[in-house]
Structures are given as C-alpha cells and as structure tokens.
Steps between C-alpha positions, in 0.01 A plus 500: 500500500493363855824688568336828395198434721715408802719810460190717470340349810822556696526860383834431331391590148308772319138385451512626140779257419266202526245671278764588240636147500158344444405760236825427315440124517150544360621714209772249414236224489255677268332261257203499266200416715285227346224544757443871444370651178422857407176532306573570134316813387733670254462411134843638420838541670525616862709819507506597866422375851482672836401398855359746750751550783267517802358147522683349204172331411382672181682496167441710189590383153501692174505341157567604145130426434418819695356310798582568867418221747486502881580165667457375856809293587365364830388138518147545634406136433782373728548211257847393380401552135344833419482774239561868569176649374455827315287733713432741216637615169481809285450367150592588148328836531815611683708450185497878466766496775738359240357588164377850576806611693362535851493339843197474723449503877181324607280561804480791458573511128755760394649503154834659408561551129843483337635564154681167461482135602517444876785260586509513879368670811570477873365644823726545804462222760610729787370847411299680766520856365412449134283281276708513185505233230811504282420408139738404219376531143626508144596860573840556666324704768405338832153611608392529863125458551348629822204294624391780732454758226428254218753665269863471394687710756834530321739345250856369539715569194840350427459176308538496121280201414195321639490419872463124554515465880440716808535418871461705816752444776368295796727709725443861389150595389613779263775303320412342165705281265426492126640288218486574130572364155781758484710261719477734798371467854427819691428567866270793578392697803157620389512794745798660325460747218777335300359159590782267398735397780733288289533293185643155569829423324599136449870604489483708822653795314805305382405448135794470266526765230548223247167343593212547260241465777305810591575691817270456801317193372385227736486234228607453138141456389146586600447499878161341555500385863550661844464364850615635836613263772255478789705742714536751215879512532567343160341504156498217245469570128471273196557587135485352153881468510426180699643646818369569848672760716487588868535864604549679830186715506661767721821558303391371157806276488503182293591224747640290211328179611524251213178307433619359168267502202141589591305439181259786433321515165202704616425813300291641784527504878622190683362458852729311736498471878723467809467313826452658841624375836747242369874464549627535235230679303394368160390643164240322286547593134299378197747319271335386175248230609654464848561710811862539605571530874816696590659604827489878480836593651718217365337451158483120536237322290326274752241326281269529200128451562348316204129455434383748236469414131573849368689816591457618860431875519446557872527357848415619850619380841269456799728560804258385772510137388801511263289420193560604141247556221594534133315601184584401144404533137346153537210679682568312824584623850703243693548472876843406636475380860769391751531124526365351821744363753506120493555335839814288529381153598816413694472810717129440564558136596781599738275755674224239534742249646631755750146583611411133539817429697408768751 
C-alpha cells in the first residue's frame, strides 16, 4: 500500500491504480458484519434488493409477503453497533402487485396492468431520452411502460415462454437484454422496428448436427438471471442448468469462461450482482444458502459467504464502500462488510523506535 502511495505522490503511477487495489482488497476481505444489522420487516422471503446509485445510501427491498421497504444504510448514530432502520414501507395492501398481475409506481402513483404474473422489471440507469420500464411477465412478450405517458408504449415479441429477467445496458440507453424460460437470451434495440438485435448462442454457431440441444439457446434450461458488467461490455447470465455464462455484449459471442457448477434451483428470477472499480472484477451469485464470489473473466471461485439459514434469492453490491447486502427466504437481510485493517505490531514498534531515536 505504501508503494502505491509513494508512486502516486511521485507521479509515477495512475491514481486510479491505488483506488482499484484498495477496492479489490476490500472485496476480498468481505465478511458478515456482527456490528451492523438490517431491521427485519419482511414476514416472508426477501426476493429482491436494490441500492440507489447516486448516494448509495438508500436501499429498497421487496418480499414475497408483498411488502416493499426503504432502508437508510448510513450510520447516523456514529456508534460501532447499529441497525439500518426502515424509513418507510408499503404494506400488504401492495400484494396486488403480485397477486393481481400489476406493478405500481409510487409518488406519483401510476398503475400498469398486465395479463399475467409480473416476474421482473428494470429502468435504464443511463437513459436521458426516455423513461421506459421493461417488464417481464408470464407472457412471452416484453412490455415497455412509458412513465411520461403512463401507458405501455410498445411490445417486444420473440420469446416463446415467460420472461424471467430483463436488464438495460449501462452503456447504451436503448439496448435491452431479456432472458426467458425458453432457454434464450435476446438483445434488443428498442428504436428498431424489428427490435431484436441478436439471440445469444452458447455454441457460437458451431452446434453439432448430432446434438439434441436447440439452436440459439443461451442455456440448457430456464434462464432466470441477467447482469451487465459495470462498463456494459459484457453480460452475465445464469440458468437452471447450473451454469453461468459470460457474453460479449457487442458481438453476442460466448466467451466460454468456465465457472463450474453454479447451483440454481430458483423457479423465478435470480438477482445477482457484480463489483465496480476492482481489478479483477467479481460476480456475487446466490448459491443455495450462500453467496458465491467469482472472478468474472477467469471464472475462479474465490470464496463462499455463509450466514443465511435458507436459500438466498438476491444480493446487491454497494460500490462506494465495497459492501454487499443479501436477502433470503429466512426473511433476513445481511450486511457483508470489508474487514478492517489490523495494524502490525512489529511495524508500529519499529516506527516508534525510529521516531524516538531521532
């Protein structure tokens, strides 16, 4: 660390290198924090988590009990032991979002009605020219809801079964990725009349004629998870074939990175997350009752974060402080925090002696 600081002070090194090195160290030292709790509000499993990207201070959680909770992650008490309090919650009256086949946008309240169960939705993190929410439902059609007009602007057709995951590109505001129970992942440009740019093929077009696997499938099972890397250049997908794949988002090519078995028994969407500003970058993937941490571009399993008592359904990474939050069927949200640096006594004593000798 001192070498990085000296090189930076002398102008011999890129200032970002020090930041990347420390961010990487903090991710590699993630551990269950015993001093920080997240207030337990949900009476059933936690299905999804998200942190607002501006301050990284507020977190939303959604549970299978139909409750949405807003948390403040900042330690206002300044005490070592504290609980992240719920600022507000929308209670069981919002169960219509699941049971009556709709999603709701609050303040102001707009309601979009759909014919089937809503599995996923996503709003672009970089869009400046549209306010579209992509919605995946039990229908094979992807619906685009426009917040400006308050109506569904248009529909993307191409999947054959329900759409389980959707994700807008963090690099191109009109590019959308969708994953379906039909084993396919599609990339769309929502400005085009035809819509679909490409359908990802796990074999990169080299499927053997003797193979029984379908053409242009991303996985050999339901695809229920999508996540772009922070720069938008690559796309990660997970499926019920217990595989995770990394794709070049520009060419649609399968990079063939081998992550080994990635256990995935979820029948609905699986929300996983990626790091930002590390070298190498990491993927945090729910794996039964644990969270598996992989290096994205080499596929190496770094560690398994253990702390939940039941299946983990979601996790979200906070890049400002390299923290991870996870939600599970055990109704708990756990905070994973980088371990503090412990001073080396020998080094400290040597510095003291040197000071005294002067």
